[in-house]
VOGU-3710 file (C-alpha; in Angstrom, 3 decimals, decimal comma):
1> xxxxxxxxxx> 95,168/114,924/54,693  98,258/115,392/56,876  99,733/112,034/57,984  99,969/111,238/61,675  103,366/109,605/61,112  106,007/110,560/58,567  108,553/108,312/56,902  110,995/110,543/55,035  114,012/110,272/52,776  115,881/112,448/50,330
11> xxxxxxxxxx> 115,748/111,890/46,590  119,186/110,259/46,676  118,537/107,992/49,648  117,197/104,466/49,405  116,429/103,975/53,088  113,704/105,884/54,883  113,816/107,435/58,330  110,945/107,453/60,779  108,329/107,303/61,934  108,225/110,980/62,955
21> xxxxxxxxxx> 105,266/112,973/64,175  104,539/116,439/62,811  106,375/118,255/65,625  109,483/116,164/65,045  109,375/116,848/61,308  109,099/120,583/62,009  112,149/120,286/64,256  114,015/118,625/61,383  112,939/121,545/59,184  114,512/123,986/61,630
31> xxxxxxxxxx> 117,671/121,863/61,620  117,788/122,013/57,814  117,293/118,266/57,421  113,866/118,532/55,760  113,079/120,729/52,742  110,224/121,002/50,273  112,065/118,487/48,091  112,256/115,882/50,838  110,144/112,822/50,074  107,565/111,398/52,445
41> xxxxxxxxxx> 105,577/108,209/52,112  101,923/108,845/51,276  100,003/105,861/52,616  96,909/106,844/50,601  98,621/106,609/47,233  101,362/104,257/48,470  103,946/106,445/46,799  106,835/108,657/47,818  105,817/112,299/47,379  107,763/115,522/47,832
51> xxxxxxxxxx> 106,624/117,528/50,833  106,171/120,607/48,681  103,989/118,734/46,204  101,125/118,383/48,686  99,732/121,789/49,621  98,168/120,580/52,872  101,293/118,759/54,057  103,508/121,640/52,925  101,405/124,127/54,928  101,597/121,908/58,030
61> xxxxxxxxxx> 105,349/121,286/57,782  106,237/124,850/56,705  103,646/127,015/58,491  103,537/130,637/57,413  105,250/132,880/59,915  103,273/135,822/61,156  104,801/139,179/60,531  105,399/141,227/63,616  104,505/144,870/63,521  104,909/147,775/65,883
71> xxxxxxxxxx> 101,790/149,445/67,103  102,367/153,083/67,677  100,981/155,175/70,513  99,761/152,122/72,400  99,293/152,366/76,115  100,375/149,288/78,015  99,146/148,744/81,541  101,893/147,815/83,924  101,974/146,520/87,451  105,397/148,050/88,014
81> xxxxxxxxxx> 104,253/151,643/88,036  105,656/153,399/91,031  103,368/155,149/93,430  104,140/157,351/96,380  101,645/155,362/98,450  103,330/152,005/97,778  105,617/150,732/100,522  109,023/149,422/99,430  109,281/145,633/99,097  111,807/144,032/101,440
91> xxxxxxxxxx> 113,520/140,655/101,288  111,219/139,428/104,065  108,198/140,438/101,969  109,486/138,417/99,017  110,147/135,386/101,226  106,680/135,681/102,759  105,163/135,780/99,274  107,135/132,709/98,197  106,001/130,852/101,317  102,341/131,805/100,845
101> xxxxxxxxxx> 102,145/133,988/103,951  100,712/137,096/102,275  97,098/137,892/101,363  97,862/137,650/97,640  99,815/134,385/97,814  97,989/132,572/100,610  97,539/128,962/99,620  100,067/129,279/96,775  103,308/128,530/98,601  106,183/127,011/96,682
111> xxxxxxxxxx> 106,156/123,244/97,463  109,943/123,131/97,091  110,293/125,392/100,151  108,087/123,094/102,255  110,011/120,035/101,076  113,333/121,678/101,974  112,045/122,521/105,461  110,775/118,986/106,029  114,084/117,544/104,841  115,950/119,783/107,298
121> xxxxxxxxxx> 113,636/118,824/110,172  114,082/115,154/109,302  117,863/115,550/109,174  118,072/117,123/112,649  115,648/114,557/114,062  117,883/111,815/112,651  120,945/113,478/114,205  119,341/113,651/117,655  118,076/110,070/117,348  121,586/108,841/116,494
131> xxxxxxxxxx> 123,054/110,769/119,441  120,470/109,257/121,812  121,176/105,788/120,427  124,919/106,299/120,823  124,399/107,399/124,429  122,537/104,186/125,199  125,164/102,079/123,463  128,387/103,711/124,717  127,764/105,389/128,088  126,969/102,164/130,013
141> xxxxxxxxxx> 130,525/100,939/129,282  132,270/104,312/129,404  134,501/103,151/132,288  135,786/100,257/130,212  136,595/102,604/127,354  138,398/105,000/129,675  140,559/102,149/130,938  141,465/101,244/127,340  140,487/97,617/127,585  139,591/96,758/123,965
151> xxxxxxxxxx> 139,570/93,015/124,681  136,320/93,549/126,601  134,586/94,915/123,515  133,582/91,351/122,658  131,340/91,398/125,718  129,823/94,763/124,652  129,290/94,733/120,853  126,900/97,675/121,055  129,931/99,952/121,481  130,812/99,420/117,819
161> xxxxxxxxxx> 127,267/100,354/116,836  127,518/103,415/119,066  130,717/104,507/117,332  128,943/104,154/113,977  126,069/106,285/115,277  128,467/109,031/116,350  130,167/109,065/112,928  126,853/109,205/111,073  125,585/111,996/113,332  128,737/114,058/112,688
171> xxxxxxxxxx> 128,418/113,545/108,930  124,796/114,690/108,986  125,733/117,746/111,055  128,200/118,598/108,288  125,362/118,300/105,779  126,596/115,131/104,077  123,113/113,814/103,267  124,580/111,462/100,673  125,117/109,114/103,647  121,348/108,683/104,066
181> xxxxxxxxxx> 121,536/105,126/102,641  123,972/104,256/105,451  121,582/105,791/107,990  118,802/103,578/106,625  121,098/100,565/106,831  121,934/101,543/110,417  118,224/101,736/111,265  117,641/98,228/109,916  120,811/96,891/111,573  119,899/98,373/114,953
191> xxxxxxxxxx> 116,399/96,966/114,794  117,669/93,500/113,937  120,678/93,378/116,270  119,446/95,203/119,378  115,923/93,900/118,867  117,202/90,333/118,849  119,056/90,907/122,124  115,955/92,277/123,847  113,757/89,583/122,312  115,907/86,766/123,629
201> xxxxxxxxxx> 115,903/88,419/127,063  112,118/88,835/127,034  112,375/92,635/127,367  109,387/93,693/125,304  109,141/97,374/126,310  112,719/98,304/125,300  112,250/96,147/122,197  109,243/98,282/121,283  111,299/101,445/121,870  114,098/100,208/119,605
211> xxxxxxxxxx> 111,570/99,261/116,910  109,902/102,685/117,062  113,241/104,486/117,046  114,587/102,476/114,123  111,455/102,942/112,019  111,398/106,660/112,815  115,093/107,016/111,969  114,501/105,339/108,608  111,495/107,524/107,804  113,382/110,702/108,745
221> xxxxxxxxxx> 115,588/110,174/105,695  112,706/109,882/103,204  109,851/112,087/104,497  109,411/115,377/102,599  105,982/116,564/103,812  105,022/117,938/107,198  102,813/115,190/108,625  105,060/112,208/107,736  108,098/114,192/108,925  106,403/114,961/112,258
231> xxxxxxxxxx> 105,467/111,294/112,726  108,961/110,106/111,764  110,694/112,603/114,069  108,389/111,699/116,983  109,002/107,980/116,534  112,760/108,408/116,179  113,222/110,666/119,221  110,759/108,870/121,493  112,028/105,424/120,530  115,748/106,178/120,769
241> xxxxxxxxxx> 115,175/108,206/123,923  113,371/105,253/125,519  116,166/102,910/124,455  118,834/105,230/125,935  116,885/105,607/129,213  116,524/101,840/129,595  120,191/101,194/128,721  121,425/103,807/131,225  119,113/102,809/134,083  119,137/99,025/133,833
//
């Protein structure tokens, strides 16, 4: 009977190694660390036995290799046989096949392609949401900024948040998605800071817009399938757009 677990050692060793399963022992054989003279612990007899001394274990650890032969005059069917009636395959055809848009590959699209598309959609939705948020935070005090009156920034703290939004949007445009954790932090910060301002003022509709925009912005950085990405993008753009409209018209 072939053991399920092997404890092995050489004849000169006093300490055993293991437990190993059969696949691991076969890997050690390929590495030259196990030979027919290597000892394994036989739990049935409670003795150390050479691998080659047990025919069943020896056959399992050193399986006989099949000899490969060449079959002459064999005809092998191939799918690559050229035919005058076959149309040449273009790059667009290969892309369509990979995306599951052909009759042969319909329903078999590569999920990595869909995930990459969703990630790109989420990235651009996050960029637009940050731009809308920055517009609502900076444009209402644009005159103050043009007059270079930094001492008045204390009365308009949202300008600092708007500057952060602009920087994050530029980084995402450049493809620096490693800043996604900062975008998530920005979403939470905006919800807490701007939401608190609107809550204390009793402005529930803009508070709802900020909440929707912040949640959507956060989800845009983690969604990788079409439906969650569509929901995240809709929340981010609608929410931040509503916030910007209220900030610019109030």
